[in-house]
Each structure stands twice: as C-alpha cells, then as structure tokens.
BALUM-18533 format. One record per residue: x, y, z of N, C-alpha, C, CB in turn. Coordinates in pm, whole numbers, plus 32768, in hexadecimal, padded with zeros to 4 digits. Glycine has a CB too. Example, Ala and Ser with C-alpha at 12.3 -4.5 7.8 and 13.67 -1.06 7.14 Angstrom:
residues 2
85277DC7830C84CE7E3E830C85287EB6830C846B7E418389 85057F1F82C485577F9682CA850A8003831385807FC4823C 
***
This chain:
residues 252
F1970D648D00F16A0CC98CE6F0DE0CBE8D15F1C70C568D39 F0AF0D278D6DF0220D1D8DA7EFC80D3A8D1FF0050D958E2E EFE60DA78CD9EFAA0DDB8C60EF900D768BF6EFFD0E428C29 F0060D258BE2F0170CB28BACEFA00C458BC8F0950C898BDA EFAE0C1E8C32EF5E0BAF8C66EEBC0BD28C8AEFAB0B7F8CEA EEA50C598C7EEE1F0C7F8C7BEDF50C858BFAEE060CF58CBB EE410CC88B9CEE150CB58B10EE0F0C128AE5EE7F0D0A8AAE EE5A0BCA8B05EE3A0B2B8ADCEDC60AFC8B20EEB10AC28B03 ED9E0B328BA0ED2F0B038BBBECB10B358B88ED2E0B018C2A ECA90BAE8B5BEC430BE18B2FEC220BAF8AA1EC510C658B3C EC980B898A57EC9E0B4489D3EC6F0AD789D4ED0F0B33899E EC630A748A3AEC4409FE8A4DEBA609ED8A86ECAD09CC8AA2 EB910A5E8AC0EB0A0A408B24EAAF0AC38B09EB360A328BE3 EA4B0AB18AA0EA060B348A81E9A00B5C8AEAE9BE0B2B89F8 E9960B098B48E94B0B0F8BBCE98F0B898C17E94A0A7A8C05 EA1D0B808C2DEA7C0BC68C68EA750C4F8C19EB050B7B8C67 EA700C318B9BEA710CB18B47EA030D088B6EEA670C958AB1 E9990CC18B75E9220D108B96E9170D538C28E8AC0CB68B82 E9540D018C78E9630D478D05E9C00DC88D02E9A50CDC8D70 EA2C0DBE8C94EA860E308C8DEA3F0EAD8C5CEAFA0E118C33 E9C40E898C08E9850EFB8BDDE92E0F268C49E93E0EE78B60 E90E0ED78CABE8A00F178D0BE8270EC18CFEE8780FB78CE5 E81E0E608CC3E79A0E168CAFE7A30D898CE6E7740E0E8C16 E7640D568D55E7410CE68D70E6DF0C898D25E7230CF78DD4 E70D0C2A8CDBE6A30BEC8C78E63B0B968CC1E6EB0B8E8C09 E5D10BA18C92E5790B3A8CC6E5910AAB8CB3E5020B4E8C96 E5560A4C8CF4E57D09B68CCDE58709998C41E51A09528D01 E51709B58C03E51509A68B7DE56909CE8B16E4BE09CB8B61 E58B0A578B34E60C0AAF8B01E6900A778B07E61B0B2A8B4F E6B00A368BA3E7190A128BA3E73C09878B6CE7360A288C0D E6D6092A8B45E6EE08B38B00E6F808D78A67E67D084B8B1F E6BA09298A36E6DA096689ABE75709988989E68E09CC8993 E79309EB89FEE8290A2589E2E88309C389F7E8560A9D8A3C E86909658A62E8CD08F08A6CE8E108A28A0EE8B608A18AC4 E874087189C1E8680826894BE825086588C7E82007B68971 E85808C98872E8130923881EE7F008B487A4E87609B287F0 E77E08AF8785E75F08618718E7870881867AE6DC08588724 E7970813863DE7CE084185A7E7570860855CE82707C98551 E6C0083F8576E65A08518550E5E7086A85B0E64F07FC850A E5AF08ED85EEE56D0903865AE4F40962863DE5C9093486BB E47209308671E3FF096F8680E3EF09A5870CE397091A865B E3CF0A1E871CE3A10A62879AE3200A758796E3DC0ADE87B5 E2B80A3A87BBE23A0A6D87C6E21C0AA68852E1DE0A0687A1 E22D0B0F8887E23D0B4A88F6E1E90BDB88F4E2D10B52890D E1A20BDE8968E15B0C3C8981E1960CC68972E12D0C2589F0 E1490D388969E17A0DC38968E1BA0DDB89E5E10E0E278952 E2210E0C89E2E2880E458A5EE2B50DD88AACE2410EAE8ACA E2C20D748A77E2D40CEC8AC0E3820CF78AB1E27B0C4D8A66 E3CE0D2C8A5FE4650D3E8A60E4A50D0189E3E4A40CFB8AE1 E4480CE2898EE4740C9188F6E4CC0CF388ADE3E60C698885 E4AA0D6988A8E50F0DCB8854E5960DDA88B8E4BE0E788833 E58E0DE0892AE5FB0DEA8990E65B0D7C8983E5C50DEA8A1E E6180CF68968E66B0C868966E6B20C7588E0E61C0C108987 E6760CA18878E6AC0C8987E1E7240D0387D9E61E0CA08757 E7020D6A8814E77A0DEA8812E7FC0DB5886EE7340E908866 E7DA0D8288D7E8550D398920E8880CD188C2E82C0CF089B2 E8510C7C888DE8A50C258825E8F50C6387A3E8420BC487EA E8950CC6877FE8CE0D1D86ECE9560D53873DE84D0DC0869F E9540D8C8795E9CA0DE387C8EA3E0D728805E98D0E58884C EA210D03883CEA700CAE8867EAB70C6287CEEA170C4F88D1 EA6A0C488795EAA30C048711EB120C6A86CFEA1E0BE6869B EAE50CEA86B7EB3E0D47866BEBB60D8386BCEAEA0DBB8635 EB980D6F8745EC0C0D9B8795EC770D2587A1EBDA0DCC8827 EC410CAC87A7ECBA0C5087E4ECD50BF78738EC730BC88892 EC850BF586EFECA50BC7866AECD70C1E85FFEC3B0B90863B ED660C3585F6ED7B0CAC8592ED540C758512EE140CE68589 ED520CF584D1ED140CF88433EC7E0CBF840FED750C9B83D5 EC370CC0847DEBA90C7F847AEB610CF08452EB6D0C3C8507 EAE00CBF83DAEA7E0D0983BFE9FC0CE583F8EA790D118344 E9CB0D4D844EE9360D29846CE8FB0D7D8445E9070D1284E6 E8770D568410E8090DA483DEE7860DAE8422E7EF0D788368 E7370E1D8449E6CE0E1C8472E65C0E57840DE6DD0E5484E4 E6090E1E841BE5920E2183ABE4F10E1F8400E5A40D80833A E4B40E8083C1E4310EA4840DE3D70EC9839CE4400F23847F E3490ECE83B2E2FE0EED8346E2ED0F958304E27E0EB68374 E3210FCF837AE366106F8346E3D51097837FE31010ED8363 E42D10E1832FE4A310F08343E4B7114F83E3E4D7113182B9 E43F11908411E44E11BE848BE4581165850CE3EF120B8494 E41F10F084E3E429107A8543E4B8104F8555E3D60FFF850F E4E4102584DEE563100184F8E5DB10548526E5800FCF8498 E5D010D28500E625112D8531E609115E85D2E61B119E84CE E5981135860AE58411388696E5CE10CD86C8E4F9113286C1 E5DF10588690E61C0FDF86BEE6B2100386C8E5FF0F63865C E6F710368651E775105A863BE78B10C286BAE78A109685A1 E74C112586DEE75511918741E770113787CBE6C111F78745 E70C10E487F5E732108E8860E796105A887CE6FF10428867 E7DD100F8811E8550FC387EEE8B110328811E8600F878751 E8C610B087D5E918111F87E6E921113E8880E8E211978793 E8B0113B88C3E8B1115B894AE8E21113899BE850116E8974 E8D010808981E910101A89DDE9B1101689BAE8C70F7E89C5 E9D810348947EA6C10528926EAA610AD8994EA7B109B8893 EA5F11108999EAA3119689E2EA90115E8A9CEA2A125389AE EA6E10F48ABCEA5810C28B2BEACA10618B6DE9E410888B18 EB28101F8B11EB9E0FD18B10EC110FFF8AE0EB8E0F6D8AD5 EC5D10228B57ECD810508B2DED3B0FE78AECED13108D8B9F ED90100D8A95EDE40FA98A3FEDB40F7689D2EE070F3F8A7E ED370F82899BED0D0F52892CED4C0F8588ACEC8E0F64892D ED560F498831ED9C0F8287CDED65101087B0ED970F2A8758 EDA7107C87A7ED7B10FB8770ED261108870DEDD5113B874B ECA1115E870BEC6C117A868BECBA11E1863DEBE511A4869A ECE8118E85B7ED3E11EB855AECBF122C84EBEDCD118184FE EC4D11FC84FBEBFF1235848AEB69123284CEEC0F11D683F3 EB2B129F84EAEAB412A0852CEA41130184FDEAD412B885AD E9DB12B584C6E9661317849BE8CA12C884BCE978133A83E2 E87813098494E7DD12DF84C6E7CA1257849CE75D133D8482 E817123B842CE802119C83EEE87411358401E7EF11A0834B E8E41177843AE93211028419E9B511418488E95710EA8355 E9F710D784C0EA5810DB851BEAC8108684E6EA2810B3859E EB5110B684DFEBA0106984CEEC1E10498530EBB810888465 EC4C0FF88557ECB30FF585B8ED3D0FE485A0EC990F9E8604 ED9F100185FBEE2E0FE285D8EE610F7185C1EE7710058625 EE140EED85E2EE300E8185B5EDFC0E58854AEE230E3B85FD EDBB0EBC84EDED8B0EA0846AED0B0E66845BEDDF0E51842B ECC20E4E84DFEC3E0E2384D7EBBB0E9484B0EC2A0DE5855F EB5B0E718466EAF80ECF845BEA820EB2846CEAF90F0483FA EA1B0F2484A2E99B0EED84C8E9470F678469E97C0EE58588 E8FC0F268427E8980F8683BDE8120F6E83CEE8AC0F6D831F E7C90FE583DAE7410FEA83EDE6F30FFC8353E72510648457 E6C60F868334E67A0F9B82A4E5EC0FA38294E6970F32824C E5D00FCB8251E52610048226E4E80F6A81F5E51F1099817A E46D0F7B821CE4300EF681ECE39A0F26819CE4120E828282 E3A00FB78199E3250FED8157E31A0FCE80CDE31D107A8161 E3930FBB807BE3910FA97FF7E3640EF67FC8E42D0FDD7FC9 E3430EB88037E3170E238011E3AF0DD97FF5E2A40E1D7F74 E4220E04801AE4890DD28006E4FB0DE47F97E4650D75800A E4BF0E457F3FE4F90E687EB4E56E0EC07ED1E48E0EB47E51 E5720F157F3FE5D30F757F5CE6530F2B7FADE58A0FEA7FB2 E6470EB17FE6E6B20E848044E7080DFE7FF6E6620E5280DF E6E40DEA7F7BE70D0D777F33E7B60D957F21E6B10D677E9C E8080D317F1FE8980D4C7EFAE8F10D397F6EE8AB0DDA7EC6 E8B60D5D800CE90B0D11804EE9320C9C8064E9030D21808F E99B0C728094E9CE0BED80A8EA210BD3813CEA2E0BD0802C EA460B66815CEA800B3B81B8EA5A0B698237EAEE0B4881A1 E9D10B688231E9A30BAF82C4E9B00B468343E8F30BE482BC E9ED0B7A83B8EA000B0F8405E9790AFB8470EA8E0B26844D E92B0B6F8476E8B20B6584D8E84F0BB9848BE8CF0BA08579 E7CD0B9B8457E75C0BE38432E6FA0BE18482E7300BC583C7 E6CA0C6A84B0E6500C648515E5EC0CA384D8E6640CA785A0 E55A0C6984D6E4FA0CA28491E4980CC384EAE4CC0C56842B E4840D50851EE4150D77857CE3A10D7E8538E4290DF385C0 E34D0D5D85A9E2A70D658572E2940D3284F7E2680DF68563 E2D80C978508E2D60C41848EE24C0C168473E3300BC4849D E1E10C1C84C2E1650C018489E1270C6A8421E10E0BEE84F6 E1630CC9841DE1260D3F83CCE18E0D718364E0FC0DBE8430 E1EC0D228349E2270D2A82C8E1FA0CD48243E2A70D0D82E3 E2090D0A81F0E1F20CB88160E2400C418148E2130D0F80E5 E2010BDC8104E24A0B6280FCE2CB0B7E80ACE1F30AF280BB E2C00BE7803AE3250C067FEFE39E0C268032E3030C627FA3 E3950C8980A3E3FC0C8080FBE4580C128129E3CE0CA38153 E4020BAC8150E44D0B418173E4A00AF4810FE3FC0AF181AB E46E0AF780A5E4990AC8801AE52C0B1C8011E41C0AF67F92 E51F0B918024E59D0C088029E5FD0BE68094E5640CA9804E E5D20BC38103E6270BAD8164E6780B368173E5EA0BBB81C2 E6340AC2815EE6820A448164E6F30A13811FE63E09F48152 E7000A5D80A9E7850A4B8047E7DD0A8D8093E7840A8A7FAA E7E60AE980D6E8460B20812BE89D0ACD8179E80B0B6D817B E8560A5881B4E8A00A138202E8DD099381BAE85009F68273 E8D7097D8140E900091280E2E97A08FE80E3E8E109228064 E9E409498101EA66094280D6EAB7091D8177EA9309E0807E EA6C092281E5EAA7091B824AEA5C08868298EA9D09AD828E EA98082082E3EA6B07CC830DEA3607CE838CEAAC078682FB EA76083F83DEEA250879845EE9D008EF8459EA7E089C84C6 E99F091383CCE94E097383C6E8CA095D8421E9340986833D E88D09AC8475E80E09A284C0E7A309F784ABE82409AC8539 E72709CB84A9E6C80A348494E65F0A3684FCE68C0A29840F E63A0A858536E5D90A90858FE56E0B008578E6180A9D8607 E4F00AC2857AE46E0AFA856FE4340B1C8604E4100A94851F E4130BA68611E3BF0BB08684E3560C148674E40B0BCD86FA E2CE0BE886C4E2640C33869DE1F40C0C86FDE2450C1D860B E1890C58870BE0FD0C148735E0C10BEB86ADE08E0C82878E E0580B9B86D2E0120B61865BDFBD0BE9860EDF9F0ADC8696 DF9D0BDD8582DF660C2D8544DF0E0BD384E5DFC20C8A850F DE8C0B728516DE350B2384ADDE800AB68498DE140B6A8423 DE560A5E843DDE5609F48436DE9709CE8393DDD009CE8463 DEF90A2C8376DF3C0A2482E6DFC60A6482EDDEE30A748270 E0130A5E829BE0900A7E828CE0FE0A1482B9E09E0AF482CD E1660A4082B9E1E209CA82C4E1FE09C28355E27C09F3826E E1EB0A3883A2E1F20A178449E18F09B78468E1D40A9884AE E10D09BC844AE08E0958846BE0AB08DC8438E0010983842F E0E408D083BFE11408518371E17C07F383C9E163088482E1 E1E1084683D3E2550820841AE23807DF84B8E2AF08A5841F E1EC083984FEE1D308128577E17607A2859EE1B1087585AB E11A07778514E0C4070E852BE10B06A284CCE0240732850A E14C06A1846FE164064B842CE1F106398401E118065583DA E24E06948431E2D306958415E304061F8457E3160712843D E38305EB8422E3BE056E844AE41A057D84D1E415053983CF E459051984F4E47905168583E50905738590E48B046D85B9 E53F05A1850AE5B205FD8518E59A0680855AE5E806188498 E50A067E8570E4F8072485A6E4DB070A8625E47A078E8560 E53007708685E50F076D86FAE49607C5873CE57B0782872B E42A079B8785E3AC07E18793E3B2081C8821E32D0780877B E3A10897883FE3AD08CF88C8E333092A88CCE43D091F88E6 E2CC09028923E24D0943892EE23F098189D9E1CF08C888FF E21709F389CFE2450A3D8A47E1C40AAA8A46E2F20A868A36 E13B0A6A8A7CE0CE0ACA8A9DE0E20B218B0DE0570A878AB6 E0990B938B0CE0A40BF68B78E0990BD18BF2E0520C518B70 E0320B5B8C14E0300B2E8C94E0AC0AE58CD5DFC50ADE8C98 E1230AD08C73E1870A988CADE2010AF38CC3E1A50A2B8C66 E1E00B7E8CA9E22E0BE78CA1E2260C388D30E2020C378C25 E2660C1B8D97E26A0C7A8E06E24E0D078E0EE2D20C778E2C E2790D598DACE2880DE18D91E20D0E088D69E2EC0E028D31 E1B30DC08D35E10F0DE38D10E0BE0DC68D83E0CC0D878C92 E0740E218DD0E01A0DFF8E36DFCF0DBA8DF5DFD90E5F8E7F DF660D818E6DDEDD0D468E49DE7F0DAE8E43DEAA0CDD8EAD DE940E3C8E7EDE300EA78E72DE3B0ED78DE5DE460F1D8EDB DEB60ED18DB8DEC40F238D31DE7A0ECC8CBCDF710F3D8D07 DE930E388CD9DE550DDE8C66DDB00DE78C82DE930D2E8C70 DD750DF68CE0DD040E138D03DCD00E968C98DD0C0E2F8D9D DD1B0EB98CCADCF80F738C6ADCFC0F5C8BD0DD98100A8C86 DD610F158BBFDD700EF28B1DDD140E8C8AE8DDFE0EBA8AF9 DCE30E3F8B35DC5D0DF08B06DBF40E318AF6DC320D918B58 DBE20E848B66DB610ED68B47DB5A0F468AD7DB3B0F1C8BC3 DBD90F7E8AB5DBE70FE08A49DBF10F9489C3DC64103C8A61 DC280F2989B3DC460EF58936DBE80E9888FEDCBC0EBA8939 DB950E53895EDB270DE8894BDB790D55893BDAC30E0F88B7 DB450D01895FDB710C7B8987DBB80C4D88F3DAE50C1189C1 DBA00C53886CDBF70C318809DC7A0C6D87FDDBBC0C41879F DC700CF58809DCF10D3A87DADD340D0E8865DCEA0DF587AF DCFE0D2988D8DD5F0D12894FDDA10C748938DD020D2089F1 DD510C0B890CDD700B89890DDE040B9B889CDCDD0B2088D8 DE000BDC883DDE570BE487E1DED20C1F8832DE230C338769 DEB70CAF8856DF450CF18889DF970CC488E0DF390D5E88BE DF2F0C858954DF680C6F89D7DF630BD089E2DF140CBF8A52 DF1E0B8989B1DF0C0AE889D3DF320A97895DDE6F0ABD89FC DF660ADE8904DFA30ABB8887DF4E0A63881CE01D0A7288AC DECC0A598817DE860A0687CFDE740A588753DE0B09D58814 DE7F09EB86E4DE740A10865EDDEA0A0B863DDEC309BE8605 DDC00A848626DD1C0A8E860EDCFB0AE18579DCCE0AEF869E DC930A8E8543DC6C0ABC84E2DC480B5984BBDC1C0A7784DB DC720B96845ADC580C078445DBAC0C2F8444DCA20C1D83CE DBAC0CBA847BDB030CE8849CDAD30CD883FADAE70DB484E9 DB100CF68389DADB0CFD8306DAE00C9282CBDB0F0D5182BB DB0E0C3182F8DB020B9882AEDA620B7082A4DB580B138315 DA620B4E8223D9DC0B208213D9B70A95824FD9C20B1F8187 DA220A38824CDA1109B08289DA8D09AA82DCDA030931821C DA85095B8339DB020931839BDB5B08E8835CDAE108E18414 DBD208F3837ADC3208B48352DC2508198354DC9408E28395 DC0C07D783A7DBEB075383D3DB850716836ADBB007568469 DB0D07768338DAC1072E82DDDAE307378256DA45074E82E9 DB4207998222DB85079881A1DBED0724819BDBC908218186 DC3A06E78218DC9B06A58204DC4F060881F2DD0706C18279 DBCA060A8230DB9E057B823ADB540558819EDB28056A82C9 DB5A05D28157DB37059D80BDDB9F05648073DB07060B8063 DC2005558094DC8D052B8045DCB604A7809CDD0605A58033 DCD2043B8032DD0003CA8055DD9003B48020DCA5036B802D DDF803DE8070DE9203E58053DEBE037A8049DEE4042280AA DE7602F38060DEB0025E8035DE78021F7FD1DEA801FC8098 DE1902797F70DDEA02397EFCDE54020D7E8EDD8A02907EC3 DE2401AF7E48DE8401817DF8DE5601BD7D60DE8F00DB7E08 DE9401E87CFFDE7F02357C7ADE5001C67C28DF0702827C38 DDDD01D67BE2DD9B01557B88DDE901797B01DCD501557B70 DE1F01C27ACFDE6901E77A52DEEE02327A60DE13023B7A00 
***
C-alpha cells in the first residue's frame, strides 16, 4: 500500500520525483516541473541546471505516461546521447520505475512501452524525419541548431494535442529560431531566463575569472544571456533590421 501511495505521489508531483532522484530543484526549476509548458524556451546560463530540469521532465513523462515517445535533439549526436545518459542515470536512482527492456547509447525503452530516443542534429534534420506521435521533444543547445532541424522536429508533435516542445540554450548571436522565438514568438511560448548571477552554485569568484578569461562580449553571452552580434558580422543586426519596413504596403 505504501508503494502504491508513493508511486501515485511521484506520478502527480515531478518535484517529489526530483527529490526521489536526489535533486532539490531551484525555485525556477520547481516552478517549471510543477507546470511543464507545452511550448518552452529556456534561456539559461551554463551550469544553471537546465539540462537537469529537462532530463527530469523526460524521465517523468516516460515513466508515468505509458507508451510515450520522448525525443532528444542537439546539434551533434554526442550531445543528445549525453542527455540520454543523464536520464538513464536518474532512472537508476529511483526504485520501482518501469524496467528498461531496451537500452543502448541512443535509445531506451521501458516495460510500459515508453521510449526515449537521442537523435542526431548533424544532418540538418534529414536523418530524423518520419517520427510521429511524440509526447515531448527536447532541443538542447537550440541556438546552435539549423533552422531545418526545427522544421523536421515540429511535425513530430502534430498528431498529439498534448505534444510538448522545449528548447534550451544559451544565446548564440542574433539569428536562428531560438533568437527569433525568444524575441518575437507569441504568448504560447513560456520563457524562462536564468543568468549565472541567479544560480547559487556558481560563485562570484568563478564568474570574475570567466569574465577576465572570456572577455565582456563572450561572457555576457554565456553567463548573462545577452544576444550578441557575431564577431565576423560586417554590420550589426539592429542596423540591418532598420533597413526594412515590414509594415509597408505593396504598390503592385
């Protein structure tokens, strides 16, 4: 009876599930786990816990929603495989979760029919087409993936009314879908911003050393989450955008 009550409690509360794994969520993580967005943008500093958060969501979804398909995408296969490795380690920390009946570097399958797959982003989405019915799609380092990859991922959610898409990244210039959605996406997107200064695990001394080592521009991008123009850009993005009048009316 105690086991059943515990399982119900973990199924209903992703924060309790995180605690069972051995992780005490930060306030922003706790809020996200309590009410996972259908469309989420996590603009979070390095080492702020964004990968940990989505790993908890991925495992919680797969464990307590039978026959769910969760996909992990990143610019390189190595990165999505590393995220899957984290999820596999979390699975080992909680007794009573559905057994892994299929387990490889790039895929796990649970006794309840759920699957978690690490997909490559290297081919610009050409090699990941064809998947459907995805319950949760996670795109890691989203500011650094090709736009074609987003075009390949979004249709995976089409046949599920509850299909969720979460993009997590630090900024990488003023271009790409992550930048566009962060600044111009509609209200359907939940935006979460966590600079390094708000992460208690990152010391002020470390940040001072990083600022000195990286320089102001790179530091502001990696730790303060600023969208900075590329060093090789001939003209700043704001100047280029000012040359276009998107409200103009065609005369022919």
